[in-house]
N, C-alpha and C positions, 0 to 999 in steps of 0.2 A: 504493500500500500504506500502510496506517495506521501512523503512528509510535507504537508502544506506549508510549513514554515520556510521551506526552501523553494516553493513553487511560485516563482515570479517570472514574468515575461521579460527575459533578458534580451532586449533588442537594441541596446545602446551600441554606438560605435565609438571606439576609443581612439584618441589621438594623444600620444604622449602620456597615457595614464589617466587622462581626464576625459570624462564623457562629453562629447559634443552633442548638444541637444537643440541647436538652432538650425533647423532645416534639414538635418540628416535623415529624419524619418517622416513619413506622411502622417497626417493626423493633427491632433490638437497639442500644441507645444507644452501647455501647462500640464496636461495629463502625462505626457512623456516625462516631464520634469518630476512630477509627483511620484510616478512609478520608479524613476531612477533613484529617488531617495529611499523608497520602500525596499528596493531590491538590494540596497547596501546592508540591510539587516540580514545576517546569516549566522552560521554556527561560530564563526571566528569573530564576528562583530555583532553580538546580540543587543548592544546598547551603543548609542551615540549621543554626544552633546551637539548643540546647535553649531558651535564653532568647528567641531570635527566634520559635521555634515557639509558645512560651508566650504571647508578646505578640500574635502574629498570630491565634491560635486563641481567646484569651480563656479558656482552660482553666487550672485550677490547675497549678502547676509539678509537683507530685507526680504528677498524672494524666498530664501530658505525658511525664514521665520513665518511668512504667510502660508507657505505650503504645509509646514509642520502644524501650525495652528488649525488649518482646515482639516488635515488628516486626523488631528486629535479630536476635533469636534465630531467627526464621523466614527470615532472609535478605532481607527486604523493604526494609530500610534498612541502610546500612553506614557505620561511622565512617570519616571520611576524614582525621582528624588535626586537632589544635587544637580539639577539641570540636565539630567540624562533622559533619553527616550528609548522605548522598546516597541516592538510590534504589539498592537492593542487587541482587545477582546473582540473587536468588530470582525476579525478574520475567522472567528470560531464557526460562524454560520457557513461561510464559504468553504472552510476546510472540510466540513462534513459533506457538503455538496460535491467538492472536488474528489474526496476520497471515494464517494459512491460512484461517481461518473467515470473515474479513472481505474476502477477495479479491474484487475487482470483476470480473464476467464480461467477456471480451474484446469482446462486442457492445456493452456499455454504454460501455466505454472508447472504442470506435470512434465511437460517436455523439457523445461528448464531444470527441473529436479533430476530427471534422468541424465541430462548432460553433466550435471554436477557429480552425480554418482559414477558415471562412466569415466570421467576424466579426473575426478578428485579436485578440480579447480572451481573457483567461485564463478557463477554465471550471472551476467548482467544484461538487462534489456534496456536499451537507450532509445529515446526519440529526440528529434531536433526541436528546440525551442529558441527561435531567434538565432543568435550567434553562439548558442551553447548546445551541449547535449545533456539531457537530463536522465538520470537513472530511474527508470519507471518501476522496475522489479528486480529482485535478486534471489538467487538460490545459493546458499553457502556451500563451499567446497567441503570435502570430507577430510582433507589433509590438514595436519595441525598447523603448518606454516602456510598462510594464505594472504591474499591481497584483496581487501574489500574497501568499498566506499559507502557512505550513507545513501540509502534509498531516498530519492528526491534531490540529491546533490546535483548542481549544475556545473559542468566542467567545460573548459574551452574546446572549441572545434578545431583548433590548429594542431592538436596532438591526440594520439591514441588510435587504435585500430577502428573503434566504433565511429570516430570522426571521419575517417576516410570513407567508410561505408555510407554514412549519412550525406557526405558531400558528393558522392558518386551518382546521386539521383538526377537523371537528365531533366525531368520537369522543374526541379529546383533551379538548376543552372540556367534553364531557358527563361524562367520567370524572373530570376535575379542574377544576371550575369556577373555582377560585381561581388557576389557573396564570398568567393574565395579570396579576392583581394582584401575585402574587409576583415575576414577571419585571419588572414596572414598578417594584416596590420596589427591585430591584437597580440600576435606572438612576440617573443623577445628577439626574433630574428629580423624584424622589419618587413617592409613591403616587398623586398626582393625575394622573400620566402614564398610568395604567391606562385611562382613558376614551378617550384618543387612540389608544393602542395597540390597544384592543379594536375601535375603529372601523376602523383600518387593516387589522387581521386579517380583519374581516368583509368589507371591500371587496376584499381579495385573494381571499377565498374566492368572492365573487360574480364577480369579473372574471378570476380564474385566473392573474393575473400581478401581481408587485410590482416597483415601480421606486423606488429611493431614491438620494438625492444627499447625500453628506457626513454621514451619520448616525453612523457609527462612526469614520470618519477623514476629515478635511477634504480635499476634492479628489478623493475616490474615489466612484464611483457603481456601481450594480448593477441587473441585471434578473434576476428569478428566477421559475420556474414550478414547480408541484408535480408530483412523480412519484407516481402513485396506483396502488394495488392494484386488482384487479378489483372489490372491494367498495367502492371509493371512498376508502379510507383513505390519507392522505398519508404515504408512507413515506420520502420524501426531497424535497429541493429542489435543482434544477439551475439554474445561472445563470452569467452572465458578470459580470466586474468589471473596471473600468479607470478611467483618469482622467476626471473629470467633463467636461472639455472635449470628449471624444469622444462622450459620451452626451447629445447635443444633439437638438433637434427634428427635424433632418434624418436622423440615424442611428437614433434610437430605434425607429421603426416596423419597420425591417428587423431590428434587434436583437431586438425582441419576437417577431417571426415566427420567427426562427432558433431562439430559445430554446424556443418552443412546439413547434417541429418536433423538436428534440432530446428534449424530455420525452416526446413521443408515441412517438418511436423507442425510447426506453428502456422505456416501458410495453409496446411491442409485442414486446420481447425476452422478456417474461415474468418479468423480474427483480422480485422482490417485497420487496426491501430487507432490513433487519436489525431485529430487535426489540431496540433498544438504549435505548429510552426508559423 
């Protein structure tokens, strides 16, 4: 089940570590600004002061104050004392709705559980949300040394096997040709990284599988395969992750076969994903 506390629409575009919210995205600018403030609350930053939000967002202090006051009035943020703010109780109603609507069918969870049992590695199911990939569901591996992330966590699209899979979706690239450039701009490698990322996404689309070693976290590897709708659209990426020492030449062929089988089983259930992008 998705952790609603991490379920924000992360569609900002970063330039030099500061969100650019003036004309980058279609829609109402004030709404984008409010959502940008909200999505800064996460597991690592559960509370912020007005000064910290102002510095992190790059917005004028008066704008941040107005936005926070409005969000507080609607119960979306709450003062916790000493000038600090946290996510408010107003999200509780939406969290129940989100948890219910984003529930993963038992047949999909069964396929993920079998993959975890067969490989011993932790299984994750990701979808794309804006410029991030969000872990929608997880099946814990059976081995004592494992690599896991919180369900509901939003990770960058510039790294990891699941990212290559999600970026290989032809309709996505047709609808938003600049997406890979924007994702590459979020990376620590700069805009020049786009050419490499585009080639990796294309190779993933051709081969149907992505394998990465140490891209997001040193010592961690992953294998991921696309979950496609009947029309070919990539709706999710399912894969396994674990210590790089286990993702060696001897084990990888079996890992790839097992992940492919899991993806095919999920597709056979008729699950068509969620439109969260």
